[in-house]
C-alpha positions, 0 to 999 in steps of 0.5 A: 518511452511507453515501455519504460513508464510501467517500470517507473511506476512499478519502482515508484509504487514498490519504493512507497510500500518499502518505505512504509513497511521497512521501518515498522518491520525492523523496529526502526521507528515506533508507531506514533501515539494518536490523540486519545478518543479519536477513531484512528486511536481506537483503530490502532489500539485494536491492531497494534498489540495483536500483531495485525499491523506487522502482518499487513506490513509483511504483505506491503514489504513482499508486494513492494518487492514483487511489483518492482520486478517486471516479471512478478509485477502482477503478483505484486499488484494482487498482493497489494490490492487489498492493502491499497483498498484498506489504506483508502478505507482508513483514510476516508472512513477512520482518519481525520478528513484533513489528512485525506490529501496525502501525496504518498497516497496519491502516488500509490493510487495513481501508480497502482491504477496505471499498472492495473490498466497497463496489465488489464488483458492479463487480469481479464482472465480473473473476471471470466 
């Protein structure tokens, strides 16, 4: 069972990022309008028209695919690391605090930390 947990966490993390990126990348949904004057509305008004959101979604898509493949999981974690930090920063600093309780965000954080802890010996070389 112990060797299957990283595979389950990798697939779950990858599916979360694919579910968030595919609709935006392939224009299956439009980005919802946020209430005028809120910090989140100002944030999205700066990033959506410039194409920055599509750029980040491309990293989410690629990292989500890579993290589901056991051999490429660490590369996927390296790609998703800055994206996860930005998601956490957005939800804590910009978004409404009542949206901080988000099951998808909780799954992303738990799975990413578990996979990072599971591969800590392989990532130790980055700190030397």
